[in-house]
N, C-alpha and C positions, 0 to 999 in steps of 0.2 A: 503492499500499499503506499503510495506516495504522499508523504508528509511535509504539512507546511506549518512552520512557527508564526505566526502574526504577532508584531508589536506595533499596532497603529491603530487610534482608536475608531478612524471612520472605517476602515476595512472590520474591524472587528464586528460593527452592525452588519456590515454587506456579505460577510463571510457565508453566511447560510445559503444565500443565493448565488454567491459566486464560485465559490468552493465544495459545492453539492456532490460533486465526483473525487474529490480527494479527501484526505484525514487532513484535517485541521485545527490546531489549538491556538489561542488567544491569550497574550498577557498584558498588561496595564502599564509596566515599567522597566526600565532598565535592569533593575535587580533581578526581577520576576524572570525577566529574560533569559540572563545569565545562569540563572538556578534552573530555569527548565531544560537550557541546552546540556546542563549537567546531568539531567535524569534520563532524556531520551534522545536519539539521534533523529534529526531532519533531513530532507532531500532539500527543501528551500526557506530560506529566511523573507519575510516580507516587512519591513521595518520603517520608521519614520526616521529621517535624518537625526534626530535628535538621540538615536539610539548607536550613533557612529562610534562613539569612544568603545562602549560594551563591544560593539563589532570589531572594533579594533583588537580589543584586548583577546578576544576567541582566536581573529587570525593570528595575531602573533605567536598565539599557544599553538597554533598549527590546525585549526579549524577551517576547512576548505568550502564549507556548503556554502552553493550559490546564494546572492543576497540581491533582492532587489531593494532599493531605497525609494520612499515616497516623500515629497517635499511640500510644504505649502504655496511655493512661487518659486521661479528660475533663479536660481544663485549659481554664479559662475565657481565661486569657491567652493561651494556645497558638492557643485557637479564634478569637479577635479577631486574631492576628497573620497566623493563616494565610488569612483571608479579605482580608487587606489586601491579599495579593499573589496568592492562590490563588483555586481555583474550589471545592475541596471539603475535609472535612474526617472521618476516619473514625477510630473509635477500635476498637481491639482488646478483647477478640479480635472477629473480623467474620467474617460469613459469605461463602464464597468468591463466592456467588451475587451479593452486594451489590457486590462490586468488579466481578464481570461487568456488572451492570446499568449501573453509572456509568460504566465504559469504551464500553460499547454506546451511551450516550446520547453521549458526546462525539463518537463516531466519526458517529453520525446527524446531531448537530450541523453537522458539516462536510461531510458527502458527500451527504446524505439529501433535502437541500432544494433542487432543482434551481433553483426560483424565486429562491433566495437567491443564486446565482451567474452571475457575469458573465465569458464567455469572451472570449480574445483571445489567437489563435495557438493555443500551448500552454499558457496561462497561464489561470488563473481566479482573480478576486476573490470572497471570499465576504463578502457584504454584512452578515451578522450577526456574524462575528468579526472583520471587518474586517482580513482576511489574503490576501497574495498567495501562489497556488501554483504550481508548474512541476511538470506530471505528479504531482499530489499531494504533493509536497514543500514544506511550508512555506518562503519565502524571508524571513529574517529582513531586515529592514529598520528604519532609525531611525523615530521617529514621526512627523515631520515629511515622510519619504519617504512613508510609508503614509498621510498624510494627501492628498498629491498622488495617489498611486495611486488613493484613493477618489474623487477627483475626475474624473481621467481616465478612470476605466472606466464611470462613471455618467454620461459625458459623451462617449462612443466617436464620433469624426468630428464632433465640434461644438468650435467655436474656443470657448476660455476665455481671456478678457482676463486682462492681469498683475492688474489690480484685484480680481477674482474671486478668482484664486491667493491674492494675498497676504493678503486677508480670510479664507481656508482657512488658511493658514499664521499669522495673526496677525502676519505682518512684510511689510515691504516691501524687504528686503535683496535688490538684484536678484543681485549677487555670488552669494548662497547660494542662489537659486532656479535659476541657472545650473548651479552645480554639483549639485543635486538631479537637476535634467533630464537633464544628462550622464550620471549614473549610472543613470538609467532607462533610458536609451538604449543603454547598454552591456549593461544586462540583455536587450535585444532589442525593447524598446518602439521604436515610430516616432513618435516626438514631435517635429513640425515648428514651427517660429515664424515668425509671419506679421509682417513688420516694419510693413506697410502699416496694419494695424490691432493691433498691439501685444499679439498673441495666441498662444498655444501650443494645438497641438490632437493628440490621439491618432489617429493614423491606421490604419486597418484593412489 
């Protein structure tokens, strides 16, 4: 189920008619917004520009959830800020259909392109958004962990040398690599290590 988190007063009232095909939840302020993102994973955020700082904190922490900003009026400074961390910027008053079209775009971007999806057990990796999903739920991971996900999912059942992995991570810290691998195995990924050739492999 495609899940949307809304933090914008006017959209909260319009949500039943706008997003009846999706699962959505609404919050009233920045604090509630942050708290809700810790409780659940979402496929899309729709927020007022006043939530910018809260969103920036999430993005800085590695959250890559697509975001649509809503603003009261056109403001060039707000526009620049919105696109540094978000994906769209909509000005009031807006047409309801405009919001629906943009939400549908993000839905299709994630779910409608099978060629962009690599499946592994109950997981799938979306090569365009570079996100990992479990039963259509986005799993929040650190940037380096997502780099490993990309590497392993695009090389299923292929041994990957430490040199290749270090190049992807732009680091040769073996201790950190072992921590990342351990976290991925705890998620349910079967990553094995071959001591003879110093390589890791994601096994189906």
